[in-house]
Structures are given as C-alpha cells and as structure tokens.
C-alpha positions as CSV (number, residue, x, y, z in Angstrom):
1,M,-0.7,4.3,9.0
2,R,0.4,0.8,10.1
3,A,3.0,-1.4,8.6
4,A,3.9,-5.0,9.3
5,A,6.9,-7.2,8.3
6,T,6.2,-10.9,7.8
7,P,8.1,-13.9,6.4
8,A,7.9,-14.4,2.7
9,Y,5.5,-17.4,3.0
10,I,2.8,-15.3,4.7
11,A,0.6,-13.4,2.2
12,D,-0.3,-9.7,3.0
13,A,-4.0,-10.6,3.0
14,K,-3.3,-12.8,6.1
15,V,-2.2,-9.8,8.2
16,R,-5.0,-7.6,7.1
17,S,-6.8,-7.7,10.5
18,E,-3.6,-6.5,12.2
19,L,-3.3,-3.5,9.8
20,L,-6.8,-2.2,10.2
21,H,-7.6,-0.2,13.3
22,G,-11.2,0.6,12.5
23,Q,-11.0,4.3,11.9
24,Q,-10.0,4.3,8.2
25,P,-12.2,6.2,5.8
26,N,-11.0,4.0,2.9
27,V,-9.4,0.6,2.6
28,W,-7.3,0.3,-0.6
29,G,-6.2,-3.1,-1.7
30,D,-5.0,-5.1,-4.7
31,G,-6.2,-8.4,-6.1
32,A,-5.5,-10.3,-2.9
33,Y,-8.3,-8.3,-1.2
34,Q,-11.0,-9.1,-3.8
35,R,-14.2,-10.6,-2.3
36,K,-13.1,-9.7,1.2
37,G,-15.5,-6.9,1.8
38,E,-17.3,-8.5,4.6
39,K,-14.1,-9.1,6.6
40,I,-13.1,-5.5,6.0
41,R,-16.5,-4.2,7.1
42,H,-16.2,-6.4,10.3
43,K,-12.9,-4.9,11.3
44,A,-13.4,-1.3,10.0
45,P,-17.2,-0.7,9.7
46,L,-16.8,3.0,8.6
47,A,-14.3,2.2,5.8
48,Q,-15.2,2.3,2.2
49,D,-13.9,-0.8,0.3
50,M,-11.7,0.5,-2.5
51,T,-10.2,-2.8,-3.6
52,S,-9.6,-3.3,-7.3
53,R,-12.4,-5.1,-9.2
54,R,-11.9,-7.6,-12.0
55,A,-13.8,-7.2,-15.2
56,T,-15.3,-10.4,-16.5
57,Y,-15.1,-11.6,-20.0
58,K,-17.1,-9.5,-22.4
59,Q,-18.6,-7.4,-19.6
60,A,-19.7,-4.0,-20.7
61,V,-17.7,-1.4,-18.7
62,D,-19.5,1.8,-18.1
63,E,-17.8,5.2,-17.7
64,L,-18.5,5.4,-14.0
65,W,-16.7,2.1,-13.3
66,R,-13.8,3.2,-15.5
67,R,-13.4,6.5,-13.7
68,K,-13.5,4.7,-10.3
69,E,-10.8,2.2,-11.3
70,R,-8.7,5.0,-12.7
71,T,-8.9,6.9,-9.4
72,E,-8.0,3.7,-7.5
73,A,-5.1,3.1,-9.8
74,T,-3.8,6.6,-9.3
75,V,-3.8,6.2,-5.5
76,R,-2.1,2.8,-5.8
77,S,0.6,4.3,-8.0
78,R,1.5,6.9,-5.4
79,V,1.8,4.2,-2.8
80,E,3.9,2.0,-5.0
81,H,6.3,4.9,-5.8
82,A,7.4,4.9,-2.1
83,F,8.2,1.3,-2.4
84,Q,10.2,1.9,-5.5
85,V,12.3,4.6,-3.8
86,M,12.9,2.2,-0.9
87,K,14.1,-0.5,-3.2
88,R,16.3,1.7,-5.5
89,Q,17.6,4.4,-3.3
90,F,17.8,2.7,0.1
91,G,18.8,-0.8,-1.2
92,L,15.8,-2.8,-0.1
93,G,15.5,-4.6,-3.4
94,R,17.4,-7.5,-1.9
95,V,16.8,-8.2,1.7
96,R,19.7,-9.6,3.7
97,Y,19.2,-12.7,5.8
98,R,19.5,-11.0,9.2
99,G,16.4,-12.2,10.8
100,L,12.9,-10.8,10.6
101,E,13.3,-8.3,13.5
102,K,16.4,-6.7,12.0
103,N,14.9,-6.6,8.5
104,A,11.7,-5.0,9.9
105,N,13.7,-2.4,11.8
106,R,15.6,-1.5,8.6
107,M,12.3,-1.3,6.7
108,F,10.7,1.0,9.3
109,A,13.8,3.2,9.3
110,C,13.6,3.5,5.5
111,F,9.9,4.4,5.8
112,A,10.9,7.2,8.2
113,L,13.6,8.4,5.7
114,L,11.1,8.5,2.9
115,N,9.2,11.4,4.5
116,P,12.0,14.0,3.8
117,Y,13.4,12.2,0.7
118,I,10.4,12.2,-1.6
119,P,9.6,15.9,-1.4
120,R,13.3,16.8,-1.3
121,K,13.0,19.2,-4.2
122,L,10.4,21.2,-2.4
123,L,12.6,21.5,0.7
124,V,15.7,22.8,-1.0
125,P,15.7,26.6,-1.5
126,L,15.7,27.7,-5.1
127,G,18.5,30.0,-6.2
128,P,20.2,32.9,-4.3
C-alpha cells in the first residue's frame, strides 16, 4: 500500500499516478476518480476499476448494480474507519502548521500505530 501527503490545494486525484504501482488487483476510488478508467488502466493494466458510479436521474437501477455498489461502499467504510481513528485517537483532526514533511512523518507514524490499535481487542488475552 502506498500513501502520499500533499498540500491542501492539491486534489488526491492529481497524485493518483504516484500511488498506483501497476500490480493492484483492484483500484478503489470515490467520486474524484469517476471517468478516469482509461488513466487507471494505463498505469495499472491488471487492476479492476472499482470507483463509485453515479446513478443518473430516473435511471432504473438493477439488483446487480445495487449489490456491486454495496460491496464497494463496504470496502470504503473499512478504509474510512482507519482515518476516523487517526483523527479522533491520534489527534490528526487538526493538522499543525509544521511543514509538509513533518506533517507527513506524523501521518505515516500514525498509520504504523493503527496496525496494532485497531485489532487491540483481539490482541489482549481474555480473562485468567
């Protein structure tokens, strides 16, 4: 998995090419990645494009499309949970003005701390 820290004025879709290494089986993205399938296939030809689709006005939504969107939303919610823990537990809701490099180091350290923190209930022995 790759991560990047950018200034606030740079959208995450702009650093997409730096984050893709070409060996991903799936590429998950939000609304910023809509209609970018050709660019994703160019950088990661084996990856399946799993970006969210927008339903048009009065479009009939079949059951297959609904299940696919539900699966994608489930995966996205698991990813967003890690960011919620970073913001609430590790204090990254407000970023201090320390410079991009120091903020990036702090963010990457928090990502490393998430690995033991999120499954902490499974790591603690139960009872005597």
